[in-house]
C-alpha positions as CSV (number, residue, x, y, z in Angstrom):
1,M,-32.9,-82.1,-64.7
2,H,-33.9,-79.7,-67.5
3,R,-34.8,-76.2,-66.3
4,T,-36.9,-73.9,-68.4
5,P,-35.5,-70.5,-69.4
6,R,-38.0,-68.9,-67.0
7,E,-36.7,-71.0,-64.1
8,R,-33.2,-70.1,-65.1
9,L,-34.1,-66.4,-65.2
10,H,-35.5,-66.7,-61.7
11,E,-32.1,-68.3,-60.6
12,L,-30.3,-65.4,-62.3
13,F,-32.4,-62.9,-60.4
14,T,-31.8,-64.8,-57.2
15,K,-28.0,-64.7,-57.7
16,V,-28.0,-61.0,-58.6
17,D,-30.2,-60.2,-55.6
18,A,-27.7,-62.1,-53.3
19,F,-24.8,-60.3,-54.9
20,F,-26.5,-56.9,-54.3
21,A,-27.2,-57.9,-50.6
22,S,-23.6,-59.0,-50.1
23,A,-22.3,-55.7,-51.6
24,S,-24.7,-53.7,-49.5
25,A,-23.5,-55.5,-46.4
26,R,-19.9,-54.8,-47.2
27,H,-20.4,-51.2,-48.4
28,G,-23.6,-50.1,-46.7
29,E,-22.4,-46.8,-45.6
30,R,-21.0,-46.1,-49.1
31,M,-24.2,-47.1,-50.9
32,A,-27.2,-44.8,-50.8
33,C,-29.6,-47.4,-52.3
34,R,-32.7,-47.5,-50.0
35,T,-36.4,-47.8,-50.3
36,G,-37.7,-44.5,-51.6
37,C,-34.5,-43.6,-53.4
38,S,-35.8,-43.7,-57.0
39,D,-33.3,-41.6,-59.0
40,C,-32.6,-44.7,-61.2
41,C,-36.3,-45.0,-62.0
42,R,-36.5,-41.5,-63.5
43,R,-36.6,-42.8,-67.1
44,R,-38.4,-45.3,-69.2
45,F,-36.9,-48.7,-69.9
46,S,-37.3,-51.7,-72.1
47,V,-36.8,-55.4,-71.2
48,T,-36.2,-58.6,-73.0
49,S,-39.2,-60.7,-74.0
50,I,-38.5,-63.3,-71.2
51,E,-38.5,-60.5,-68.7
52,A,-41.7,-59.0,-70.2
53,D,-43.4,-62.4,-69.8
54,A,-42.3,-62.6,-66.2
55,L,-43.7,-59.1,-65.6
56,R,-47.0,-60.1,-67.3
57,E,-47.2,-63.1,-65.0
58,A,-46.6,-60.9,-61.9
59,L,-49.2,-58.4,-63.1
60,A,-51.8,-61.1,-63.5
61,A,-51.3,-62.0,-59.8
62,L,-52.0,-58.4,-58.6
63,P,-55.4,-57.2,-57.6
64,E,-57.4,-55.5,-60.4
65,A,-57.2,-52.1,-58.8
66,D,-53.3,-52.3,-58.7
67,R,-53.2,-53.5,-62.3
68,A,-55.5,-50.6,-63.3
69,A,-53.3,-48.0,-61.5
70,L,-50.2,-49.3,-63.2
71,A,-51.8,-49.3,-66.6
72,E,-53.0,-45.7,-66.0
73,R,-49.5,-44.6,-65.0
74,A,-48.1,-46.4,-68.1
75,R,-50.5,-44.6,-70.4
76,A,-50.8,-41.2,-68.9
77,G,-48.1,-40.8,-66.3
78,D,-44.9,-38.8,-66.4
79,P,-43.1,-40.0,-69.6
80,G,-39.8,-39.5,-67.9
81,V,-40.5,-41.9,-64.9
82,C,-40.9,-45.7,-64.9
83,P,-44.6,-46.3,-64.5
84,A,-44.0,-49.0,-61.9
85,L,-42.8,-46.3,-59.5
86,D,-45.6,-45.3,-57.1
87,G,-46.1,-41.9,-55.4
88,E,-43.9,-42.9,-52.4
89,G,-40.9,-43.8,-54.6
90,R,-41.5,-47.5,-54.3
91,C,-41.6,-50.1,-57.1
92,A,-45.0,-51.6,-57.5
93,I,-43.5,-54.7,-59.3
94,Y,-40.4,-55.0,-57.1
95,A,-40.5,-58.8,-56.8
96,A,-40.7,-59.2,-60.6
97,R,-38.4,-56.2,-61.5
98,P,-36.1,-56.9,-64.5
99,L,-32.4,-57.5,-64.3
100,L,-31.6,-53.9,-65.2
101,C,-33.4,-52.7,-62.1
102,R,-31.8,-55.4,-59.9
103,T,-28.3,-54.2,-60.8
104,H,-28.8,-50.4,-60.4
105,G,-26.6,-48.9,-57.8
106,L,-23.9,-51.6,-57.9
107,P,-20.5,-50.9,-59.4
108,I,-20.7,-52.4,-62.9
109,R,-17.9,-53.1,-65.3
110,F,-18.6,-52.2,-68.9
111,A,-16.8,-53.4,-71.9
112,P,-14.4,-50.7,-73.2
113,A,-15.4,-48.5,-76.1
114,S,-12.3,-49.5,-78.0
115,E,-10.1,-52.5,-77.8
116,R,-7.3,-50.4,-76.4
117,A,-9.2,-48.9,-73.6
118,L,-9.5,-50.3,-70.1
119,P,-12.8,-51.5,-68.8
120,V,-15.1,-48.8,-67.4
121,I,-16.6,-49.2,-63.9
122,D,-19.6,-47.1,-63.1
123,A,-22.2,-46.9,-60.3
124,C,-25.0,-44.6,-59.2
125,P,-23.5,-41.2,-58.6
126,K,-25.0,-41.3,-55.1
127,N,-22.9,-44.4,-54.3
128,F,-19.2,-44.6,-53.5
129,V,-19.0,-40.7,-53.6
130,G,-15.5,-39.5,-54.0
131,E,-14.0,-42.9,-54.5
132,D,-12.2,-44.5,-57.4
133,L,-14.6,-47.3,-58.5
134,H,-11.6,-49.1,-60.0
135,A,-10.3,-49.5,-56.4
136,V,-13.5,-51.2,-55.2
137,E,-12.7,-54.9,-54.7
138,A,-13.6,-57.1,-57.6
139,S,-16.1,-59.2,-55.5
140,S,-18.3,-56.1,-55.4
141,V,-18.3,-55.3,-59.1
142,L,-20.8,-56.9,-61.6
143,D,-19.6,-57.6,-65.1
144,Q,-22.2,-56.2,-67.6
145,T,-21.0,-58.3,-70.5
146,T,-21.5,-61.5,-68.6
147,L,-24.9,-60.5,-67.3
148,S,-26.0,-59.4,-70.8
149,T,-24.7,-62.6,-72.4
150,V,-26.6,-64.8,-69.9
151,L,-29.8,-62.8,-70.2
152,A,-29.6,-62.9,-74.0
153,A,-29.1,-66.6,-74.0
154,L,-32.1,-67.1,-71.7
155,D,-34.1,-64.8,-73.9
156,M,-33.2,-66.7,-77.1
157,A,-34.1,-70.0,-75.5
158,H,-37.4,-68.6,-74.3
159,A,-38.2,-67.1,-77.7
160,D,-37.4,-70.4,-79.5
161,A,-39.5,-72.4,-77.0
162,A,-42.4,-69.9,-77.5
163,G,-42.0,-69.7,-81.3
164,Q,-41.3,-65.9,-80.9
165,P,-38.8,-63.8,-82.8
166,R,-35.4,-63.5,-81.1
167,G,-34.0,-60.4,-79.6
168,Q,-37.3,-58.5,-79.1
169,R,-37.3,-55.6,-76.6
170,V,-40.5,-54.5,-74.9
171,A,-41.1,-51.2,-73.2
172,I,-42.0,-51.7,-69.5
173,A,-44.8,-49.2,-70.0
174,A,-46.2,-51.3,-72.8
175,V,-46.3,-54.4,-70.5
176,L,-47.8,-52.5,-67.6
177,S,-50.5,-50.9,-69.8
178,G,-51.4,-54.2,-71.4
179,E,-50.4,-53.0,-74.8
180,G,-47.2,-55.0,-75.1
C-alpha cells in the first residue's frame, strides 16, 4: 500500500507524540512540560512546506472567528511570540503543530559541531534540572539528525508530488495570516 507523504507525516507525528508520552510517563516529575507552560513558544518559527500545508488544512477546519484571531496575532501580535499561542498559554493549533513543537522539552541529541566532538544532548532548561542529560537513558532521547532526515525526505516527496520547489521553509506566522 502506497502512503502519501502527508499520511506518512501524520504517522511521524503520531510516533513522536507517543515517544513524548512515554518519556513523560517515565520522567514526569523531572519534566515541567504542561498545558500553559509556553516558554518554548516565545519565538517565531518556520516549518517545512509539508507542515505548512498540514497547518493550512487544519486552519481551514477552524471556525472563521478562530482563523481571524490567529491571522490578527500573526500580523500584529508580539513578534517574539508564536502567533498560535493564545492568551492562556495554549496552542490554538495544537493538534496540527509541527514536528519542532512536538519535540520541545524532550532530551534531543544533536550532531556534534565537529567530527571530533561527542554528540550534544539538550532539553528545555526547566526539564531535568541539575541532571547530566547524557545520563538520561537512551530510550528517552530523540535523535535530531534522524528526525530532520525523515522530515526532509517527506518534504521533498511532498514538493515533488505537488510540483513545488524543494526545501522551502514557511514562517508559521505567514501560514496563520494567510500570506504564506
